[in-house]
N, C-alpha and C positions, 0 to 999 in steps of 0.2 A: 752101339747097344750094349746095355749092362750085362754082364755076366754075373748074374744074381748069386749063382753057386760058388762063385770065388771070393764072395765077400766074407770077410773075417768074422767069426762068430762072436768076437768081442767089440764089434761096431755098435757104437750107441745110436740108439733110434727113439723118437718119439712115437707112441702107438695110439695114444688116447687122450682126448681132453674132455672136460666136463665144466658146466657152469650152472649155477642157480640164481634166481633173484625171487625175492618177496615183495611185492610192492604194497602190500597190506600188512599191517602188523600182526605178528604171532608172538607166542612165548619162546620160540625157538632160539637156542643158544648159537653163537658163532661156530662152535664145534659141531653142532647139528647141521648146520649149513655145509661146513667144510666137509662133513662126511657124506652128505647128499651129492656134493659136486664130485667126490671120489666115485661114488656109485655110478655117477654119470660118465665119468671118465672110463671106467671098467667095462662099461656097457659099449662106449664107442670104440674101445680097442678090439673086442671081440676075442676069439680064442677061448681055450679051456684051461681052468686051473690057475688063472692069474692072480686071484686073491692069495692063494696059498704060497705063491711064489715071491710074493713082496718081501724084500729083505731090509728095505729101508723106507721109513715115512719120515717126511719132512715138512714141518708145518711154519707158514710164514708168521712172524711175530704180531701179536694183536696190538693194535693202537693202545689199549688199555695197559699193555705191558710193556709200552715204549716210553723213553725218556720224556718228562715233562707232562705227561698224561695222567688224568684222573682216573684210578682204578674203578672198575665196574662195580656198582653197589650189589650187584647180584651174585658176586663171586665168580668163580673161573675153575677151569681144569688146571690142576698142578702139574699136568703132563699132556699138552694138546695133541702130539702125534698118538699117545697112548689112547686118548679119547676116539681119534679116527679110526685107529686099528681096532679097537673093540666094536665100534658101530658097523664096520663093514667085515668083521670076522677075520682080520688079518693077525699074524703073529710074527712080526718083522723082529730081525735082530738088532735093528739100529733105529733110535727114535731120537730125532733132531728137531730143536726148535730155533728158528733163524734170529738173525740180528734185526736192528730198525733200518728202514730204508725202502724206498719204492724200487730200488735196484735189486732187491734180495732174491725174489723168485728167479730172475735170469742169472743172477750171480750162482745161486744153488744149483741151477740147470748146468752151468759150466763146470763146476766142481764135481758134479756127479756123472756128467757125460766122460769127463777124465777118469773117474774111479772105474766106470763100467768098461771103458777102454783098457784099463790096467787089470781087468779081471776081479776088482776089489768089491764090486757091487754087481748085481744081476737085474733086479727090479726095484726101481724107485718110485714111490708115489710121492708126489709134491701137491700139497694142498694148503689152503687158506680160506679165511672168511672174515666178514665183520657182521655184526647184527646190532650196529649202533641205532638204527632206527628202531628196532623192538626195544632196545634199552630205554631211549629216550621217551618213547610213546608209553612205556609202562611206568616211567619216573613221573610224567605228567599226569597219568590217570591214577598214580597212587597204588599200583599194583605191586606186589612183591613177588619176583621170579626168583628160582633156585639154579644157578648155572654151575654151582660147585660140582667138580669131579675129583676124586682123590684116587691115586694109585700108589701101590707099594713100591719104593724106589729099588729094592732088592729084586723084585720081580720085572719091574719096567724101567730100567735105568734110562734116564733122560740126558742127552747131550744138549744142554742150553748154552747157546752160543753167546747169549748176553746182548746188551745193547750195541756193542761195536764202538766205533771211534766217534767222537764228538765232532760236530761240523761248523761249530761257532766259537767265537772267542768271548771271554768275559768282558772286553770293552764293547763288543757290538751289543751284548746283552745289557750291560749297565747303562747303556744310552738309549734304550728303548725298543731294540730290535727284539721282540718277543714272539712274535708270529711268523711263520713262513712267508705271508703274504707281503710283510713289510720288507724282507730280505730281496724277494722277488721284484718288489716294486723299484728297489734299488737298481737291480739288474735291468728293469724295464726302462727306468729314466736314463740310464747311461746309454741303451740303445737308441732312445729318443734323441739324446745329445748327439750321438753318432750320424744319425739321419737327419739331423737338423729340423726336428720336428718339436712342435710345442706340446705339452702334456695333452691338450685337447685334440689336436691332430693324431698323436700317437694312439690315444683311446679309439679313435674312429678305426685306425689300422688294426688294432688288437680284436675290436669288436667283429669286423669284417672276416678275419681270421676263424675266431671262435664260433661265429654262426655256421661256417661250413662243417665244422665238428658236430655241433647240435644237430644238423641235418642228418648226419650218419647215426647218431643217437636214437633219433626218433624212429629209425627203420630197424633198430637191433633188439630183438625179443628179450635180451638179458639186461637191457638198459634199465636203471633205477629211475631215470628221468626222461622218458621217450617223448620229449617235445621239441619240435624244431622252433627256434627262436631266430628273430631276425636281429640284425646289427642294432637297430634302434631300440628293441627290447632289452638287449644286453646292456646297452648303454644306460638305459632309464632305470635299471635297478639300484637299490639303495647303495649308495657310496660307502666303501671301506677305507679307502685312502684316495689321495689325490688322482691316482690312476685307475685303481680296480673298483669295479661295481661287485655286487654279490653274485651276479651271474658270470663272473670272470675268473671265479677261483673253484679249486677243487671242492666238492662237496661230499662230506664224510658221513652224512646221515642215511646210510645205505644198509641193506640186508642182502648181501651178494657173498657168494663162494666161487671158487673155480679150483680145478685140479688138473694135473697132468700126470701121464705114465711114461717113464723112461725106463727101457730095457736093452738089452743086447740082442744083436741079429740072431744068435744061437738060441736065446730064450723064446724069442718071437717065433723061430722055426719049430721049436719043440712044442710050444703051446698052441700052435696053429694059428698065430694072429695072421690075418691076410696080408699079403705083401703091398697091396693097394693101402694099407692103413699105415705104412711106414714112413715117417717124415725124418729126413737126415740133418743134422747141424751141418751147415756149409762153412760158416765162420762165425766165431765168437770171441769177445774180448771184454775185459772190465779193467777198471782203475779208479783211484780217488784223487780229486784235485785238491788245491789249496783251500783255505777258508777264503770266504768272499773278500774281506778286507785285503788279503794278500795277493789276490789274482792281479797279474799284469794289465789285464784288460777285464774289468767287472761285466763288460756287456756279454761275455760269452764265457764257454769253459774250454780251455786248450786241453784238458784232459778228455772232455766229451768228444772233441774233434780226434784225437789220437786214437781213442777206443774204436770209433767208426772206421778210421783208417786201417787199424789192425784187423778188424772183423772182415773188411773187404778184402784185404790182402790175403789172409787165411783162406778166405773162400775163392780167390781167384776171380772176383767179379767187380762190376762196376755198377754205380746207381742205375744206369740204363738197364741193367738186367733184372732190377726188382719190379715186381708186379703189385706186391701187397706191402703196405707200410703202416707201421703204428709207431709214431713218435710220441714219446712220453709227453703228457699234456697237463701237468699239474696247473701251469700257469702259461700265457701266450707266449712268453719269451722262450720257454723250453721248446715249444714247437718252432718258432720262428727262428731261432739261432741255429737250430740243427738243420732245418729245411734249407736255410740260406747257404750252410756250409756244404750242403749236398747239391746245391743249385736246383732245388725244388720249388715250385710256385708256391706262393702263400696266399693267393687270391682266391682259394676254393676250387680252382680249375682241375686239381688233382687231389684225391682224398688222401690226407696225411694220418688218419686214423682208422682203425679196423674196428673199434668199440664205439667211438663217439666221444672219447675223451673223459677225463675226470670230472670236469665241472657239469658234465650232461649224461654221460654213461653211468658215472658214479665213482667217487673216489674212495675205492674200498682199501682204505688205510695203506700198509705196506704192500698189499697183495694185489694192487690194480694190475701190475704187468703179468700176473698169472692169467688175468682174463685176456691181455693182449695176445700172449703166447697161445692161449686156448683157441682165440679166435683164428690166429695164424694156422694152426694144426688143423682145425676143422675146415677152413677155407681152402687150405692146399689139398684136402681130400678130393675137392671137386675140380682141381685145377693142376692137372698132373705135371704140366710143364713150367708152373710158376715158381717164383722165388719170393719169400716174404722177409721183410726186414723189421724187427722189433727193437726198439731202444727203450731203456729204462733208467730212472734217475733216482737218487736218494739225496736228502739233505738239500742244499742250497746250490743247485746244479753241481754237487759235491761229489757224489757216488754214482759211477756210470757203469752200465753193461749194455753190451748190443750184440744181437745174433741175427744170422741169415739163415734161412730154413727152406728145404725143398724135397721133393719127393725121390729125387734123384741121388745116389751115392756121392758122397764128396771124396775126394783123394787126399784126406787129412788124417794124420795119426794123431787122435786126440788123447793119447796116453803120453805124448811129448810136445804137442802144440804149446806155444808160448802165448798164453791168452791174458797174461796179468802184466799192466803197465805200471811203471814208476813215474812218479812227478819230478824225481830230482833232477832231471835235466830241463825242466820248464821254467821259465822265468817267474820270479815273485818278488813281492815288495815288503820290507821290513815294516813292522808295527811300531808306532812311537807313542810312548804313554802319556806324555805331557808336552804337547806341542803349543807354541804361543800364537801361531797364525798358519794359514794355508789357503788353500783353494778348494772349490767344490768340485769333486769328480762325479757324484750323483747324490740324489736326496729323495726322501719320501716324506710326505705330509700324512702323518698319522691321524685317523678321525677316531672319536669316541661318541657313540650315540648319534652317528650321522654328520657330526660336525668336526672340523679341523681342531685337533687338540695339542699336536707336537710336531715339530720338523726333526727328523734324523738326517744328518749329512754324513757321506763319505767323502772324507778330505784327503788332501795330499799337500805335503810340505814342499818346499822349493827343491830339496834334495831328493824327493820321490818317495818319502816315507808316508805310510797311510795311518790314518786314525778315523774314528767315529765320534761324532759329538752330536748334541741335541739342544733344542730350544723349545720352551714353552711359552716364550714371550708372545703375546698377541699380535703385537705389531710385526714382529718377524714372521709368524705363521701366515699373517695376512699378505705380506710382502711376497712370500714364497709360494703362496697359493696359486699364482699364475705363471709365466714363463720366466723362470731363473736361468740366466746364461751360464753355460759351461765355464768353469774356470773363475766363477765369482770369488772374490776374496773374501775371507773371514778371519775374525778374531777369536781365540779360544781361551777360555779360563777354567781352571779346576773346579768341579762340582762336587757334590756329595756322592758318598759310596762309589768311587772311582769313576764317577761320570765326568764328562767334559761338556761345557756349555760353550755355545758359539753365538756370534752376532755377526752381521754383515759389516764388512769393513767400509 
């Protein structure tokens, strides 16, 4: 039996979670949605005086403020956490705007749990939202919206964390790897090679897995796209490259917001937040992998595996102890590679998502995993003895964070827990700038207007160095539109603007 009276006042706990969705277009800005999610989280927490006790508000970085993204034509808040604070009537001392990456909500949660345990923060509101559907619908209709909000930086000092680390190489970009789905298709094709599947066979496997996620989204009241799709419907959607259809990728056209409240046990006691609302971190970890071209095995992320191992080790638990699971689901390989490492089935016999996944629940930009965490906190309310696992990913399976949560206290000193992993001891491959020849490790056929337009290969020289090259030759594209053998020999010549051209040897 837990002796609740002996719990340290600085023990970090999650006490509230909130989500919002708008399926019909409105004029609301993303900060309006984030504030509404924050209000829901405050109501979910209960107690008295919680708004006044908030000392930190952290907002997930908007897609429009992320690298490579087009700025919103309707303006923006120049201090997103201050916008949320003003909307809910809070006066926090710390206003934080996060970095780019789907790992961010959980990464910030790890950071703030440590700070709470050290007595450096007491009540933290984490919030985020996207209103991309509102934006796009207004643009199509020719309506002008005003989402600008301005704050005095002297009165409302903002800690802007910036974009964070890049997770691509210039060689990758110069050769046609411009969109995440092209990178993830390289991971997917490497997995197909490893499983000895043709692209067509691998597409069927992906569709079966993704259909099981879609079924969860169909029953989720916060899903942007609550529709259960069959594997055949997923396969029949518009092709985006030689592996992915439009129904296989994260959908960012959403109006969604989510928020979490983190505080100390001492604050929860003082404010009268019911003990039945307390959710304890059991094990958490995070780390950053090498760029895709540099990974020893491009079919998976060794850092992602190490982060899982560390989270389970800190929690003192095994995968058999986990009842609720949300595996980050931007693309099928993100789900499948994690599930296989944990020895979980990918045939739909066990739910691998709490939300329904980014292609079906909604890909709310960098904030998706806030929804996963909100679902975990909410579902644990009704499952006193359960454990939840949430994984989150940024970049190209690059930035990882994982957390295990439960209603029972954990024997972890979060002030000192070693939650951050380094990649320095992990194997990597050097990049060669001007190879003459090599063999194919993976490839993607990029489409434009629904038709094959370019092939990009991840290649390897005889001594193990890696490179990325491309071809727009119609004969090469046609030849590689079917099954290409792993290890196919290729010739490489310099192209324009640092690009490399290849042809089949």
